[in-house]
N, C-alpha and C positions, 0 to 999 in steps of 0.2 A: 681244570679251573680250583682259581684257587678263592677259600670264603676272605670274604674281609670283615672284619670286624670292627662296626662303627661304635666308637666310646661314648656312652651317654654323658651330657653333663649337667648336672643337679644343680639350680640355681640358689646359690649363696642366701644363708639366711643378712640379711642387714644388721649390720652391728646395733643399730639404733631399735629394734622392733622384739618387743616379745609377744610370745607364742599362747594364746590363751585356749583355756577348755576344749571352746571349738573349733582353735586351729587360723582362726581370725589373727592377725598383725595388729600390733597398737605400736605407733613412733612414740618412743620415748620423747620426752622435747632436749633439745639439744642444751649446752650449757649456757651458748650464745642466747638462745629464746628463754632459758628462766632469767639469765640476766636482762633482757629485756623485760618482761614481765614484772621483776622487782621494782624495775626504774620508775616504768609506767602505774605502780602500786603507790611506791614513795610520791610522785608526782600527785595522786590523785588523793591520797591521802588528806592533805589539811581540808584539800576541796570537801569531800565529805564529810570529815568532821565539823567544820562551818557549819555545813548545810545541814546538821542533823543537830548540830547544837544551837542554833541560831534560827533554825527554821523548822527543826519537826518539833523541838521540843518545845516550843514557846505555842504554836499549834494545839499541841495534846495539852499542855499546861490551862490554855485557853480553855478548851472545851470541858476539861474539868474543874475548872473552876468556873464555869456557868453556871455547873449542877450544885453551888451551893452560894450560902451569905456570907462574905468579908469583909471587916472592916480593916484591916491589918492587925488594930488592936486585942480584939477577941478573936478566940478559936472562930475555924469557918464551921457555920451550921450546915446540913444539908438541905436545900432547897427543891430540889429536882426541877419539873419543870417550870415550875413559878415564876423565876428570872425571865423566860420567854413570854412565860402568859401577860406577866409586868411589860417586856419591850411591845406586842403590840398592841396591848390596851393604853400606852404612851403617846401623848399628841404629839410633844415634843422630838420624842425618836422616829413618828412616823414622819413627822415634816421635816424631818433631816435626813431620810430616807429616800424623800419625795424630792428636798432639793440638790441633794446629790446626783439623781437620775435626770432634773432637768443640765444642772450644772454639766455631765458628762457630754451628752448631748450636744449641747451648744458650744463645747468649748474644744470639742473633740473636732466637731464639723468645723469651726472658725479657726485650729490648729494646722488641721490638714488642709485647708483650701488656701490661707497663706503660707505654706511651708511650700505647697504645692507648685503655686504661682510664682514666687521667689525660686524656687530650684528651675523654673523653665526660663525663668528673666537671667538665671545665672547662668545658665549651659546653653544662651544664645554667643553669637559675636559678641565678643567683647575681648581684650588683652588677657592676658594669661594671670598677669599681676594683679589687674582689677578683678579677675575671676576668683582670686586667693583672700585678697580685701575683703569682699560682701561674704564668702563663706567664713574666715574668720571672724566679721563682725555681726554677723546670724546667728554664731554657733555660741559665742562670746557670753553672753545670758545665761545660760544653760550652767556656767559652772559658777557663775553667782551665789549665794546663800539666799534662799526664798523669801527667808525672815529680814533680810536686808532692804533686798528690792522691795518687798513691800513695807518696809517704812518709809523708805523713797519716794514712793507711790502714793501711800496716805497722804504727802504734803501734795505731792501733782497735781493731786482730785481734790484737794479744800474745797469746799465751795466757796470758801471768803478772798482767801489769798492763794490757791494753788493756780499753776503754771496754766494749767488744761484748760478752766472758764477764765484766765485772762486771755489767753490763745481763741475760744470761744465769742468772748465780747469785741474783738480786734472784726470780726464781722459781723458783727450785731445780735449776736445770740445771748442772751439773757442767763446768768449761773444756773448752772445744774447742781441741784445737791446730789452728788454722785454717792456719799458715802451715808446719805443720813436719811435717802428717801428707800421706801421698800421697791420703786419702780424701776430705780437707779442702781441700787447696790448690788445686786447679783449679775449686772451689766459689767460693772466696773470692776469686780472680780476675777470675773470671764477675762477681761481685755489684761490685767495684769497676768494672769496665769497663763495664757495664750501667749503674751513677752516672753517670758521666761522661755516656757516650755518649746516655742515653735521649731528653735534650733537644731532637735533632734531626728522630728521630720524630714528636716528640709535636708540635713547632711544625707540621711536614708534616698530621699527623692532625687539628690543630685549621683548617689551612687546607681540607683537601676536607672538614670537616664542615659548614665554615660555608658550601660550596660547595653542599651537599646543601639543593635544595627543603624548604622547612617542609611545601609541600601532602603531598609523597608520606610523611610522617611520619605528619599529618595522617591522608591517607587509610588508611595503613598501621593505628594507631588504629582507624576505624572499623569496619574490617574487624575487629578483634579481636585485635591483635600488641598484645604490651605489654611490656615490660621487655627480658630477654635473647633473649625471642623474636624483637623486632622488629629488635634490634641486631644479629643473624645472618641473619636472612631480609630487610634493606631497609637497614640502617647499611651491613653488609660489603660486601657487593655494589656498592653504589653509591661506597664509598671501594676499591672493588679498583682502580683507575688509583694511586691515594697508596699502596695497600699495597706494591702491586709497585714502586715507584721506592723507597719505604723499608726492601722488601725488597734490591735490590739495593744501594744503597749500602752498609747494613749490613752485609750477604754481605761484602763488598770490603775494608771497613775490620776484619771480625774476621779476613778470611785474613793482614792483614798487622800485627796487635797484636803489640807489644814491649812498650812502658813499663810496663804494668801488671805481665804477669809477671816482668821481668826487675827490676823497682825490690821487689815483695813475695817471691818466691822465688828470686831468681835461675836460675828454669828448675828447680827444686828440689821438693819433695825427690826425688834423682836426677833423672832423665829426664820428671817426671809433671808438669808444667808447661813444658815446653820446647817452645817453637814455631816456626816454619818460619825467621821475619825473625831469630832467637836465634840459630839456626843460622847465619844467613848473616852476619849480626855478628860473630860469636867466631871462625869461619872467616876471614875476610876480617881484622879489624884486631886478632884477637888470637893467630889462628896463621898469619897472614900467609899464607893460600892463598887468593886471589885468584879464580884461577883454579876449584877447586872450589865456592866464594861463589858467583861467576858461573852456576855450573851450578846450583844448588839455585834461584840469582834467576828464570831464567830457564824451571824447572819450575816454580815458584809462578806464574810470568807466565802460564805456560799453563794451569796449575790454576783461575786467578783467571777466565781467558776462556772455557774450559771452562763452569763452574757459571755463571757471568753469562748464556752462551749460552741453557744449559737454562731457565736463569729466566725467559728470554723465550721460549723455545720453550713452554713449560708456562703461561705468561701468555695463551697465545692460547685456552686453554678455561676459566678461572677470572677473567680479569679480563673486567670489562662495563664500556664504554662508553656516557654516554648519549647 
């Protein structure tokens, strides 16, 4: 019987691997991978530089400046926490925070309600060309300057010759002092703000509604759900992720409102429409109190972060993902 020797074949080591001290192989990146990483780095670098220069550096600078007294002319003087103590004892600043919170709640709620109602209407049965016209018309105010819109709206809401009071007079309603009364000034500012801003939420809702499978609505209709009941129990839960995004963006924008109250009422009557950003602007560029203005800005930043974190915390209970 002849003994046949079976040759043993040793696995060849990959050309792209190196052997470490413990014998493990680590693949070297190929030339194609290195090229992809370099290309990705080149594309990301301008964005990263922009975020650092225009976001990170100003935030850090504001925090540092809030610890000093500085009027641009003289050298900065160390203040420590004095600027923050002054903020919490300044009645104008406290009123501005209260006004901003009230504005945020009312404006965001009205904005989401108007945007969702119009999105549901446009998403219904209508010709494609008409749907496109409505989408463009509702989004158009968002691309306009908030200051220019506010100037036009200031004339429309004028008590003596404004178009709004003229239209109300046709149905027997007396002229309303929209911009000169503490009871109606905030309402006028909210209406102007919502008119310009709801287009963004509207487009979000239109996209979210188009992503909801039609079979779900058909099944709900077969189960007897119709009209408002179907929207509350079917559409809104399925649209909750989009609602979360629209709410977060709306809240962040509303907490930074400036142009509308500044142009329409200049914060008045009294301080009834004065917002936090208006206080920052007045302290820094009118009174040259950059340290105090930076302290208010830091507190506004903390407030925005806290409200946003609370929204994401609550979203765990109310947001439903498909």
